[in-house]
KOLVO-30726 format. One line per field, with one value per residue (C-alpha): x, y, z; residue in one letter; residue number from 1. Coordinates in nm, 3 decimals, padded with zeros to 5 digits, always signed. Layout:
x = (X, ...)
y = (Y, ...)
z = (Z, ...)
residu = (a, ...)
num = (NUM, ...)
This chain:
x = (-11.285, -11.232, -11.547, -11.538, -11.456, -11.780, -11.977, -11.804, -11.875, -12.215, -12.272, -11.964, -11.826, -11.446, -11.325, -11.050, -11.332, -11.556, -11.596, -11.747, -11.812, -11.994, -12.424, -12.707, -12.925, -12.896, -13.252, -13.171, -13.009, -12.635, -12.633, -12.365, -12.438, -12.227, -12.286, -12.109, -12.044, -11.877, -11.763, -11.911, -11.792, -12.024, -11.860, -12.212, -12.228, -12.411, -12.470, -12.569, -12.677, -12.589, -12.621, -12.383, -12.364, -12.200, -12.444, -12.614, -12.963, -12.812, -12.766, -13.167, -13.228, -13.083, -13.186, -13.523, -13.566, -13.393, -13.728, -13.940, -13.809, -13.834, -14.201, -14.278, -14.055, -14.208, -14.570, -14.470, -14.150, -14.169, -14.245, -13.914, -13.530, -13.464, -13.262, -12.909, -12.811, -12.717, -12.459, -12.156, -11.847, -11.493, -11.299, -11.438, -11.687, -11.878, -12.038, -12.285, -12.428, -12.757, -12.747, -13.015, -13.055, -12.886, -13.216, -13.087, -13.388, -13.518, -13.751, -14.095, -14.203, -13.985, -14.031, -14.228, -14.220, -14.329, -14.556, -14.801, -14.882, -14.746, -15.147, -15.222, -14.888, -14.971, -15.317, -15.183, -14.990, -15.266, -15.472, -15.219, -15.277, -14.951, -14.802, -14.853, -14.603, -14.372, -14.499, -14.869, -15.141, -15.304, -15.229, -15.146, -15.060, -14.722, -14.384, -14.106, -13.852, -13.784, -13.837, -13.735, -14.007, -13.724, -13.484, -13.738, -13.732, -14.123, -14.241, -14.403, -14.504, -14.781, -15.104, -15.459, -15.629, -15.561, -15.734, -15.518, -15.171, -15.255, -15.376, -15.071, -14.774, -14.828, -15.022, -14.890, -14.560, -14.506, -14.646, -14.370, -14.107, -14.191, -14.235, -13.893, -13.746, -13.978, -14.074, -14.442, -14.723, -15.062, -15.249, -15.081, -15.087, -15.441, -15.566, -15.344, -15.509, -15.801, -15.728, -15.613, -15.836, -16.194, -16.172, -15.920, -16.172, -16.442, -16.276, -16.152, -16.245, -16.263, -16.660, -16.703, -16.460, -16.554, -16.902, -16.814, -16.574, -16.215, -15.959, -15.715, -15.368, -15.109, -14.815, -14.744, -14.461, -14.529, -14.365, -14.463, -14.459, -14.353, -13.976, -13.961, -14.168, -14.075, -13.940, -13.643, -13.437, -13.335, -13.000, -12.951, -13.042, -13.397, -13.752, -13.815, -14.116, -14.295, -14.104, -14.085, -13.795, -13.685, -13.977, -14.070, -14.284, -14.546, -14.831, -15.151, -15.449, -15.387, -15.549, -15.288, -15.057, -15.266, -15.195, -14.854, -14.930, -15.192, -14.961, -14.741, -14.908, -14.750, -15.074, -15.317, -15.687, -15.656, -15.372, -15.650, -15.901, -15.718, -15.633, -15.970, -16.129, -15.814, -15.860, -16.166, -16.248, -16.351, -16.709, -16.806, -16.693, -16.853, -16.540, -16.265, -16.132, -16.162, -15.970, -15.728, -15.688, -15.644, -15.376, -15.165, -15.200, -14.940, -14.694, -14.727, -14.661, -14.269, -14.250, -14.267, -14.108, -13.797, -13.809, -14.014, -14.161, -14.491, -14.598, -14.758, -15.032, -15.174, -15.112, -15.353, -15.541, -15.618, -15.639, -15.935, -16.132, -16.146, -16.207, -16.504, -16.686, -16.609, -16.519, -16.851)
y = (+25.268, +25.150, +25.105, +24.675, +24.648, +24.462, +24.724, +24.999, +24.762, +24.764, +25.140, +25.196, +25.453, +25.595, +25.497, +25.756, +26.029, +25.815, +25.793, +25.589, +25.673, +25.512, +25.566, +25.513, +25.235, +24.907, +24.801, +24.422, +24.319, +24.231, +24.498, +24.799, +25.089, +25.309, +25.637, +25.614, +25.974, +25.966, +26.295, +26.259, +26.380, +26.686, +26.779, +26.706, +26.420, +26.107, +25.985, +25.552, +25.425, +25.086, +24.829, +24.510, +24.222, +23.876, +23.642, +23.339, +23.581, +23.838, +23.743, +23.639, +24.014, +24.202, +23.992, +24.034, +24.380, +24.466, +24.282, +24.466, +24.806, +24.739, +24.633, +24.946, +25.204, +25.035, +25.137, +25.460, +25.590, +25.871, +25.619, +25.481, +25.462, +25.332, +24.984, +24.971, +24.622, +24.353, +24.107, +23.911, +24.207, +24.013, +24.074, +23.927, +23.642, +23.551, +23.983, +24.046, +24.401, +24.647, +25.007, +25.207, +25.558, +25.775, +25.938, +26.196, +26.185, +26.465, +26.551, +26.478, +26.700, +26.978, +26.959, +27.093, +26.776, +26.874, +26.635, +26.400, +26.288, +25.936, +25.793, +25.955, +25.749, +25.432, +25.433, +25.443, +25.201, +24.936, +25.064, +24.922, +24.599, +24.399, +24.217, +23.878, +23.651, +23.527, +23.118, +23.236, +23.384, +23.586, +23.763, +23.563, +23.631, +23.616, +23.732, +23.591, +23.586, +23.520, +23.854, +23.894, +24.041, +24.181, +23.863, +23.601, +23.477, +23.434, +23.198, +23.410, +23.068, +23.193, +23.114, +23.176, +23.215, +23.505, +23.294, +23.028, +23.217, +23.428, +23.070, +22.882, +23.144, +23.367, +23.217, +22.849, +22.922, +23.163, +22.887, +22.623, +22.900, +22.951, +22.635, +22.557, +22.843, +22.827, +22.472, +22.358, +22.505, +22.302, +22.594, +22.885, +22.559, +22.485, +22.886, +22.920, +22.644, +22.735, +23.096, +22.954, +22.720, +22.838, +23.267, +23.310, +23.125, +23.328, +23.674, +23.651, +23.412, +23.465, +23.409, +23.699, +23.965, +24.264, +24.065, +23.773, +23.914, +23.822, +24.036, +24.171, +24.145, +24.464, +24.534, +24.629, +24.757, +24.485, +24.592, +24.960, +25.064, +25.453, +25.341, +25.261, +25.592, +25.940, +26.268, +26.236, +26.326, +26.147, +26.145, +26.485, +26.742, +26.847, +26.921, +26.660, +26.409, +26.163, +25.829, +25.496, +25.224, +24.921, +24.654, +24.370, +24.321, +24.069, +24.034, +24.076, +24.233, +24.603, +24.582, +24.332, +24.660, +24.833, +24.566, +24.649, +25.027, +24.912, +24.733, +25.020, +25.296, +25.642, +25.671, +25.842, +25.892, +26.154, +25.934, +25.639, +25.930, +26.050, +25.702, +25.574, +25.818, +25.704, +25.354, +25.224, +24.978, +24.625, +24.503, +24.392, +24.731, +24.582, +24.335, +24.563, +24.591, +24.256, +24.206, +24.478, +24.295, +23.949, +24.128, +24.270, +23.912, +23.796, +24.062, +23.981, +23.630, +23.698, +23.910, +23.652, +23.404, +23.673, +23.812, +23.541, +23.759, +23.949, +23.885, +23.579, +23.670, +23.971, +23.735, +23.467, +23.751, +23.855, +23.550, +23.423, +23.762, +23.644, +23.269, +23.391, +23.634, +23.388, +23.038, +22.907)
z = (+01.912, +01.573, +01.364, +01.198, +00.884, +00.801, +00.902, +00.716, +00.416, +00.503, +00.475, +00.250, +00.491, +00.418, +00.787, +00.753, +00.794, +01.022, +01.432, +01.684, +02.017, +02.299, +02.286, +02.567, +02.613, +02.405, +02.415, +02.635, +02.862, +02.710, +02.371, +02.385, +02.189, +01.949, +01.771, +01.441, +01.241, +00.871, +00.711, +00.367, +00.016, -00.013, +00.384, +00.548, +00.835, +00.877, +01.187, +01.225, +01.592, +01.623, +01.897, +01.957, +02.149, +02.221, +02.359, +02.239, +02.133, +02.025, +01.616, +01.678, +01.865, +01.562, +01.304, +01.421, +01.555, +01.222, +00.993, +01.272, +01.207, +00.802, +00.859, +01.032, +00.831, +00.546, +00.655, +00.821, +00.725, +00.984, +01.285, +01.374, +01.280, +00.937, +00.932, +00.753, +00.829, +01.093, +01.081, +01.241, +01.313, +01.066, +01.345, +01.655, +01.478, +01.819, +01.820, +01.630, +01.482, +01.433, +01.243, +01.219, +01.160, +01.452, +01.666, +01.830, +02.148, +02.340, +02.675, +02.583, +02.806, +02.700, +02.317, +02.091, +01.812, +01.390, +01.228, +01.334, +01.627, +01.769, +01.846, +01.457, +01.305, +01.518, +01.371, +01.037, +01.117, +01.209, +00.944, +00.718, +00.559, +00.659, +00.317, +00.207, +00.343, +00.059, +00.006, +00.057, -00.123, +00.168, +00.483, +00.805, +01.153, +01.283, +01.111, +00.897, +01.181, +01.523, +01.730, +02.088, +02.366, +02.615, +02.621, +02.491, +02.165, +02.039, +01.775, +01.556, +01.249, +01.082, +01.114, +00.968, +01.253, +01.545, +01.804, +01.779, +01.718, +01.988, +02.216, +02.051, +01.970, +02.266, +02.549, +02.522, +02.458, +02.724, +02.887, +02.830, +02.854, +03.218, +03.330, +03.165, +03.448, +03.711, +03.716, +03.666, +03.866, +03.839, +03.897, +03.638, +03.420, +03.452, +03.419, +03.106, +02.937, +03.072, +02.934, +02.575, +02.551, +02.629, +02.710, +02.371, +02.112, +02.311, +02.276, +01.976, +01.747, +01.363, +01.340, +01.687, +01.605, +01.348, +01.295, +01.191, +00.901, +01.038, +01.068, +00.859, +00.997, +01.061, +01.160, +01.534, +01.754, +01.945, +02.300, +02.305, +02.662, +02.740, +02.759, +02.374, +02.254, +02.253, +02.085, +01.896, +01.562, +01.294, +01.230, +01.434, +01.186, +01.184, +01.416, +01.664, +01.618, +01.827, +01.762, +01.870, +01.876, +02.028, +01.818, +01.798, +01.537, +01.377, +01.184, +01.452, +01.550, +01.621, +01.977, +02.053, +02.070, +02.342, +02.597, +02.704, +02.680, +02.948, +03.136, +03.182, +03.155, +02.978, +02.739, +02.837, +02.800, +02.526, +02.335, +02.307, +02.213, +01.900, +01.829, +01.802, +01.628, +01.348, +01.417, +01.556, +01.802, +01.692, +01.726, +01.961, +02.103, +02.434, +02.510, +02.383, +02.784, +02.860, +02.504, +02.595, +02.904, +02.775, +02.547, +02.846, +03.018, +02.733, +02.894, +03.251, +03.212, +03.004, +03.232, +03.456, +03.287, +03.241, +03.647, +03.831, +04.128, +04.185, +03.788, +03.928, +04.137, +03.842, +03.560, +03.749, +03.847, +03.514, +03.410, +03.699, +03.649, +03.250, +03.307, +03.538, +03.299, +02.959, +03.106, +03.255)
residu = (x, x, x, x, x, x, x, x, x, x, x, x, x, x, x, x, x, x, x, x, x, x, x, x, x, x, x, x, x, x, x, x, x, x, x, x, x, x, x, x, x, x, x, x, x, x, x, x, x, x, x, x, x, x, x, x, x, x, x, x, x, x, x, x, x, x, x, x, x, x, x, x, x, x, x, x, x, x, x, x, x, x, x, x, x, x, x, x, x, x, x, x, x, x, x, x, x, x, x, x, x, x, x, x, x, x, x, x, x, x, x, x, x, x, x, x, x, x, x, x, x, x, x, x, x, x, x, x, x, x, x, x, x, x, x, x, x, x, x, x, x, x, x, x, x, x, x, x, x, x, x, x, x, x, x, x, x, x, x, x, x, x, x, x, x, x, x, x, x, x, x, x, x, x, x, x, x, x, x, x, x, x, x, x, x, x, x, x, x, x, x, x, x, x, x, x, x, x, x, x, x, x, x, x, x, x, x, x, x, x, x, x, x, x, x, x, x, x, x, x, x, x, x, x, x, x, x, x, x, x, x, x, x, x, x, x, x, x, x, x, x, x, x, x, x, x, x, x, x, x, x, x, x, x, x, x, x, x, x, x, x, x, x, x, x, x, x, x, x, x, x, x, x, x, x, x, x, x, x, x, x, x, x, x, x, x, x, x, x, x, x, x, x, x, x, x, x, x, x, x, x, x, x, x, x, x, x, x, x, x, x, x, x, x, x, x, x, x, x, x, x, x, x, x, x, x, x, x)
num = (1, 2, 3, 4, 5, 6, 7, 8, 9, 10, 11, 12, 13, 14, 15, 16, 17, 18, 19, 20, 21, 22, 23, 24, 25, 26, 27, 28, 29, 30, 31, 32, 33, 34, 35, 36, 37, 38, 39, 40, 41, 42, 43, 44, 45, 46, 47, 48, 49, 50, 51, 52, 53, 54, 55, 56, 57, 58, 59, 60, 61, 62, 63, 64, 65, 66, 67, 68, 69, 70, 71, 72, 73, 74, 75, 76, 77, 78, 79, 80, 81, 82, 83, 84, 85, 86, 87, 88, 89, 90, 91, 92, 93, 94, 95, 96, 97, 98, 99, 100, 101, 102, 103, 104, 105, 106, 107, 108, 109, 110, 111, 112, 113, 114, 115, 116, 117, 118, 119, 120, 121, 122, 123, 124, 125, 126, 127, 128, 129, 130, 131, 132, 133, 134, 135, 136, 137, 138, 139, 140, 141, 142, 143, 144, 145, 146, 147, 148, 149, 150, 151, 152, 153, 154, 155, 156, 157, 158, 159, 160, 161, 162, 163, 164, 165, 166, 167, 168, 169, 170, 171, 172, 173, 174, 175, 176, 177, 178, 179, 180, 181, 182, 183, 184, 185, 186, 187, 188, 189, 190, 191, 192, 193, 194, 195, 196, 197, 198, 199, 200, 201, 202, 203, 204, 205, 206, 207, 208, 209, 210, 211, 212, 213, 214, 215, 216, 217, 218, 219, 220, 221, 222, 223, 224, 225, 226, 227, 228, 229, 230, 231, 232, 233, 234, 235, 236, 237, 238, 239, 240, 241, 242, 243, 244, 245, 246, 247, 248, 249, 250, 251, 252, 253, 254, 255, 256, 257, 258, 259, 260, 261, 262, 263, 264, 265, 266, 267, 268, 269, 270, 271, 272, 273, 274, 275, 276, 277, 278, 279, 280, 281, 282, 283, 284, 285, 286, 287, 288, 289, 290, 291, 292, 293, 294, 295, 296, 297, 298, 299, 300, 301, 302, 303, 304, 305, 306, 307, 308, 309, 310, 311, 312, 313, 314, 315, 316, 317, 318, 319, 320, 321, 322, 323, 324, 325, 326, 327, 328)
């Protein structure tokens, strides 16, 4: 397997001292993965991880993942692989790529990790204020580029209000995408609309959360289910530590992260206990469980948009429960 000249130029490698081999899963349905190993002038080896893909969405996916990894890495460097760049193969103009640090994954159950726990790293990420976007005078909810949650390209256009962002850019956006795939379902449409127009302002309103002081936007991973977290060694040399990968970041309410974590499990009570000792629940704390349920809803809706099936009934169940409690 030969390395494309665009990647050689990006990484400033000697092609004569560089090899490419196949690697594990790609994190999305259309990506293939490779391990790049290059012998440096001092005799040491440097390893990189590359995703490549030819789908129409590959360029968008890789740009979004590159920006997401940068955002996470800039806030907590040991949390995720460092990204080096993305672009288009010069030898195959229809193929796009993303290059990051190589992460050698090991078993979470059998590995003794060094450094901070994943809970403490996530708490550090979620207590670091997000940067002020270029062209704005204050932190915003959103993200500078489109990111993909699964195969769904998300609308990250900026909003000053978190409630508005969640209602418009997540719930109503994914409803439109779902309807374009599965057709309009009046009951389903009305439930999502009632949730977005009544439940979201009630639970997430700017004058309601944090005792009316508003929320501080922070960077979230955005797709943090257990399959996107593990134990690994950066560059295949060093001590294993807890890490995350395949992010779909945005500047958001920190508790938004917990929705998909709850949906698929894999993060136990001790994880959340440690996390919340460092990153306390937002006031009013008595509504915390319902907020997490509301954030989980988006991922049920997204999975229904992508896969159909039983995700509709799970989304409906969440919406009916929240509307019954907060919509009357």
